[in-house]
C-alpha positions in Angstrom: -1.9 -2.4 -67.8 -0.4 -5.6 -66.9 2.0 -5.6 -64.3 4.0 -8.5 -62.7 4.9 -8.2 -58.8 8.1 -10.5 -58.3 8.7 -11.8 -54.4 10.9 -14.5 -52.8 8.7 -14.5 -49.8 5.9 -16.7 -49.2 2.6 -16.0 -51.1 0.4 -16.0 -49.1 2.3 -15.9 -46.2 2.9 -13.9 -42.9 5.2 -11.4 -44.0 4.6 -7.4 -44.2 5.7 -7.9 -47.8 3.1 -9.7 -48.7 0.3 -7.4 -46.7 1.9 -4.3 -48.7 1.8 -6.3 -52.0 -1.5 -7.2 -51.7 -2.8 -3.5 -50.6 -1.1 -2.1 -53.6 -2.3 -5.2 -56.0 -6.2 -4.2 -54.8 -5.5 -0.8 -55.5 -4.5 -1.2 -58.9 -6.9 -4.1 -60.0 -9.7 -1.5 -58.6 -8.1 1.2 -61.2 -8.6 -1.6 -64.0 -5.0 -3.2 -64.3 -4.1 -6.6 -64.2 -1.9 -8.0 -61.7 0.2 -11.2 -62.1 2.5 -12.7 -59.0 5.7 -14.8 -59.4 6.0 -16.5 -56.4 7.7 -19.8 -54.7 5.6 -23.2 -55.5 4.6 -24.0 -51.7 3.2 -28.0 -51.2 0.3 -26.7 -49.4 -1.3 -24.4 -51.1 -3.4 -26.8 -53.8 -5.4 -24.2 -55.9 -3.7 -20.8 -57.3 -6.2 -18.7 -59.4 -4.4 -18.2 -62.9 -2.6 -15.1 -62.5 0.2 -16.4 -60.2 3.5 -18.5 -61.7 5.0 -20.4 -59.1 8.4 -21.7 -59.4 10.5 -24.5 -57.3 11.7 -23.6 -53.9 13.1 -25.3 -51.0 11.6 -24.5 -47.7 14.0 -23.6 -45.1 12.1 -22.5 -42.7 8.7 -23.3 -41.6 7.2 -20.6 -38.8 7.1 -18.1 -40.8 7.7 -19.7 -44.2 10.8 -19.1 -46.0 12.1 -20.5 -49.3 15.5 -20.5 -51.2 14.1 -20.2 -54.6 14.9 -21.7 -58.2 13.7 -18.9 -60.5 14.5 -20.9 -63.8 12.4 -23.8 -62.3 8.8 -23.0 -63.3 5.8 -25.1 -61.5 2.8 -25.4 -64.4 4.8 -23.8 -67.3 7.4 -24.1 -69.4 10.2 -21.2 -68.9 9.6 -20.2 -72.4 6.0 -19.7 -71.9 6.7 -17.4 -68.6 9.6 -15.3 -70.3 7.5 -14.7 -73.2 4.2 -13.8 -71.1 3.7 -10.1 -72.1 3.9 -7.5 -69.3 4.1 -3.7 -69.3 6.0 -3.1 -66.2 8.0 -5.5 -64.0 8.0 -4.8 -60.2 10.6 -6.6 -58.1 9.9 -6.8 -54.3 12.9 -8.8 -53.9 16.7 -8.5 -54.8 17.3 -12.3 -54.7 16.2 -15.2 -56.8 13.1 -14.1 -58.3 14.4 -10.6 -58.2 17.1 -11.7 -61.0 14.2 -13.5 -63.1 12.1 -10.1 -62.9 15.3 -8.3 -64.2 15.7 -11.1 -66.8 12.0 -10.7 -68.2 12.4 -7.3 -67.9 15.2 -7.0 -70.5 14.2 -9.3 -72.4 10.8 -7.7 -73.1 12.1 -3.9 -73.0 9.8 -2.7 -70.7 10.7 -1.0 -67.3 11.7 -2.6 -64.0 11.2 -1.0 -60.4 12.2 -2.3 -57.1 10.9 -2.2 -54.0 13.4 -2.5 -50.9 11.2 -4.1 -48.0 13.7 -5.2 -45.9 16.7 -4.1 -43.9 18.7 -6.9 -44.5 22.2 -6.4 -43.0 19.7 -5.8 -39.5 17.9 -9.0 -40.5 20.9 -11.1 -40.9 22.6 -9.7 -37.3 19.7 -10.5 -35.4 19.2 -14.2 -37.0 22.1 -15.8 -38.6 25.4 -16.7 -36.8 27.9 -14.7 -39.0 27.5 -11.2 -37.9 30.1 -9.4 -40.3 30.7 -10.6 -43.8 26.9 -11.6 -45.0 25.6 -7.8 -43.8 28.5 -6.7 -45.9 27.6 -8.5 -48.5 23.8 -8.6 -48.6 24.5 -4.5 -48.8 26.7 -4.9 -51.6 24.5 -7.2 -53.2 21.3 -4.6 -53.1 23.4 -1.9 -53.9 24.5 -3.6 -57.2 20.9 -5.1 -58.1 19.2 -1.9 -57.6 21.7 -0.4 -59.9 20.5 -2.4 -62.5 16.6 -1.3 -62.4 15.4 1.5 -63.6 14.5 3.3 -60.6 13.6 1.8 -56.8 11.2 2.9 -54.4 11.6 2.6 -50.4 8.5 2.7 -47.6 10.4 5.3 -45.4 12.8 8.3 -45.6 14.9 5.9 -43.5 15.2 3.2 -46.3 15.6 6.0 -48.9 18.6 7.1 -47.0 20.2 3.3 -46.2 19.8 2.9 -50.3 21.2 6.3 -51.0 23.8 6.1 -49.0 24.9 2.8 -50.0 25.7 3.6 -53.5 22.7 3.4 -55.3 22.8 5.9 -58.6 19.3 5.1 -59.7 16.3 7.4 -58.9 14.7 6.2 -55.3 11.3 7.3 -54.7 9.9 7.2 -51.1 6.7 5.6 -51.3 5.1 4.5 -48.1 3.0 1.1 -48.1 -0.6 1.2 -47.8 -3.3 -0.1 -45.9 -7.3 -0.1 -46.1 -8.6 2.2 -43.9 -11.9 0.6 -44.3 -10.8 -2.6 -43.1 -8.7 -1.2 -40.1 -11.1 0.8 -37.9 -12.5 0.9 -34.8 -14.7 -2.6 -34.3 -16.6 -2.3 -31.2 -18.3 -5.8 -31.4 -14.6 -7.3 -32.6 -13.2 -5.8 -29.6 -16.2 -7.4 -27.3 -15.4 -10.6 -28.9 -11.7 -10.5 -28.5 -11.7 -9.5 -24.6 -14.5 -12.0 -23.8 -12.1 -14.7 -26.0 -9.2 -14.3 -23.8 -10.8 -13.2 -20.2 -10.0 -10.1 -20.3 -12.2 -7.1 -18.7 -13.3 -4.1 -19.4 -11.4 -2.5 -16.7 -7.9 -4.0 -17.9 -5.6 -1.9 -20.0 -4.4 -4.1 -23.0 -0.9 -3.4 -24.8 -0.8 -4.8 -28.2 2.0 -5.9 -30.6 1.5 -7.5 -34.2 4.0 -9.4 -36.2 6.7 -12.0 -36.3 7.8 -13.0 -33.2 11.7 -13.2 -33.9 14.9 -11.4 -32.9 15.0 -8.4 -34.8 11.5 -7.3 -33.5 13.4 -7.0 -30.1 10.5 -8.3 -28.1 12.8 -9.4 -25.2 12.9 -5.7 -24.6 9.5 -5.4 -24.6 8.5 -7.9 -22.2 11.5 -6.4 -19.7 9.6 -2.7 -20.4 6.3 -4.7 -19.6 8.0 -6.0 -16.4 8.4 -2.2 -15.8 4.9 -1.4 -16.2 3.8 -3.9 -14.1 5.7 -2.7 -11.1 3.1 0.5 -11.6 0.1 -0.7 -12.4 -1.2 -4.6 -12.0 -4.2 -4.6 -14.1 -2.3 -4.7 -17.6 -2.2 -7.1 -20.5 0.2 -7.4 -23.2 -1.1 -9.3 -26.3 1.4 -10.4 -28.8 -0.3 -11.3 -31.8 1.6 -13.3 -34.4 3.9 -16.2 -34.4 7.4 -17.5 -35.1 10.6 -19.4 -34.3 11.4 -17.0 -31.3 8.0 -17.9 -29.3 9.3 -20.8 -26.9 12.0 -18.3 -26.0 9.5 -15.5 -25.5 7.7 -17.8 -23.4 10.5 -18.7 -21.1 11.5 -15.4 -20.6 7.9 -14.2 -19.4 8.3 -16.9 -16.7 11.7 -15.6 -15.6 10.3 -11.8 -15.3 7.4 -12.8 -13.6 4.7 -11.5 -16.5 3.4 -15.0 -17.8 0.0 -14.2 -16.4 -0.1 -10.9 -17.9 0.8 -11.7 -21.3 -0.9 -13.6 -24.0 0.4 -15.2 -26.8 -2.4 -15.4 -29.5 -0.6 -17.5 -32.4 -1.2 -16.6 -35.8 -4.4 -14.7 -36.7 -6.0 -13.9 -39.8 -5.6 -10.4 -41.5 -8.8 -9.9 -41.9 -9.3 -10.3 -38.0 -6.5 -8.3 -36.7 -8.5 -4.9 -36.6 -10.8 -6.6 -34.0 -7.6 -7.3 -32.0 -6.2 -3.7 -32.4 -9.9 -2.6 -31.5 -9.7 -4.7 -28.2 -6.3 -2.5 -26.9 -5.6 0.8 -25.4 -1.9 1.3 -26.6 0.3 -0.1 -29.7 3.9 -0.7 -28.5 6.8 -1.0 -31.0 10.2 -2.0 -29.9 11.8 -3.0 -33.0 14.6 -1.1 -34.6 14.9 -3.2 -38.0 11.5 -1.8 -39.6 11.7 -0.6 -42.9 8.5 1.2 -42.2 6.4 -0.5 -39.3 3.0 -1.0 -41.5 1.3 -2.2 -38.4 2.1 1.2 -36.8 -0.5 2.4 -39.6 -2.9 -0.3 -39.0 -3.0 0.5 -35.2 -3.2 4.2 -35.6 -6.5 3.9 -38.4 -7.9 2.3 -35.5 -7.5 4.9 -32.9 -4.6 3.8 -30.9 -1.6 5.9 -29.8 1.6 4.5 -30.6 4.8 4.0 -27.9 7.9 3.0 -30.0 11.6 3.0 -29.9 12.8 5.8 -31.6 13.8 5.0 -35.1 13.7 7.1 -38.6 11.5 4.4 -40.0 8.7 5.7 -38.1 9.1 9.8 -38.5 6.7 9.2 -41.2 4.1 7.5 -38.9 4.4 8.7 -35.1 4.8 12.2 -34.3 5.8 13.0 -31.2 3.5 14.7 -28.6 0.7 14.2 -31.3 -0.2 10.7 -32.3 2.1 8.8 -30.1 5.8 9.0 -28.3 9.1 8.2 -29.7 11.4 6.5 -26.9 15.4 7.7 -27.4 16.7 5.9 -25.2 16.7 2.0 -25.3 15.5 1.5 -21.7 12.7 -0.3 -20.6 12.1 2.2 -17.7 11.9 4.6 -20.3 9.7 2.8 -22.5 7.4 1.8 -19.7 6.9 5.4 -18.7 5.7 6.6 -21.9 3.0 3.5 -21.8 2.1 4.8 -18.2 1.5 8.1 -19.2 -1.1 7.1 -21.5 -2.6 5.1 -19.2 -3.2 8.3 -16.5 -3.9 11.1 -18.8 -7.0 10.2 -20.5 -7.3 14.1 -22.2 -3.8 13.4 -23.7 -4.8 9.7 -24.8 -7.9 11.1 -26.6 -6.0 13.4 -28.3 -3.2 11.0 -29.4 -6.3 8.6 -30.6 -8.3 11.2 -32.7 -4.6 12.3 -34.4 -3.7 8.6 -35.2 -6.7 8.2 -37.2 -5.9 11.6 -38.8 -2.5 10.3 -39.5 -3.1 6.9 -41.0 -5.4 8.7 -43.5 -2.6 9.7 -45.7 -1.6 5.8 -45.9 -4.9 5.1 -47.5 -5.1 2.4 -50.6 -6.2 5.1 -53.0 -3.8 7.7 -52.2 -0.5 5.5 -52.2 -2.1 3.7 -55.6 -2.0 6.8 -57.6 1.3 7.8 -56.4 2.6 4.4 -57.8 0.9 4.6 -61.1 2.7 8.0 -61.5 5.9 5.8 -60.9 4.9 3.6 -63.6 4.0 6.0 -65.6 6.9 8.0 -65.6 9.2 5.3 -66.0 7.3 3.8 -69.2 7.4 7.4 -70.7 
């Protein structure tokens, strides 16, 4: 089967969308299917494999890369070649420019069109853009309109399925979590030793970790405030912020203002295949974001045996089970968040219980299991 993935995000890039796409791509290729990627043209990428079609794009943000795409201006091939390149199913990862091209190709070829709703656009807009009312409403209206032109949609969590249905989507919506490579994301003792040695972290020091873009929608100012509360009770704790983004300067200034800069390590960008070592060097995964559609990093951390402390959000109800593999903090107060982290630090038996359960929960998100479910959706649409 030939399957087309259409994305408006940088590919390759630092977004969770890319990791989700790659995970399903790997799983589908193992089953013998051919995956073709339709993505923005990035001048920094010199050598592309034959299964990627690029389109002219204007890069309006460098870190992480974000593009405004021109779907009818391909690079390297004619538009007719791309429109006529025969696919069996079209899988759109975006409702915007290349998502519109996905719809056009699906209808031209008379094949199924599936959309995956990766991003909570209204929340992202409120966190990152100056206009807080009309643009969030417009994005919600547009997503509803776009999804209703598809044959079906998937959502990576119960939260996002609910968001789509409540917005007025009439087409079938399947809850299908993003998957991870459980063979890659596992405890790595030698990797952990390397990371701790690299940053001068002793064996006795506790390590909290966050992995993701350093951006306002991740609510990292809250995390720094909670970390300051933790340090009032326990001094030998480090916070690893793994990733990069436009908010880094602001976060560094905030850590200094809070007096915690000596205990906060900004690692910058870390290649995806090296991230398991950073999880393995840590003790607890901390998630302050309320804008996640699923929080794939939560599953990655759990697969490496990390208990999770997160602000309570419906996006995590499929991955973090209160009192079993982590804590969901209902009150968005730094002191309440800090207390849950300290509970895990001070109760070794509870920590071990959470760690074992975390690995068990993560197994349900293996690439093999979820790729099978995606194939069932494809087959139902083709029937």
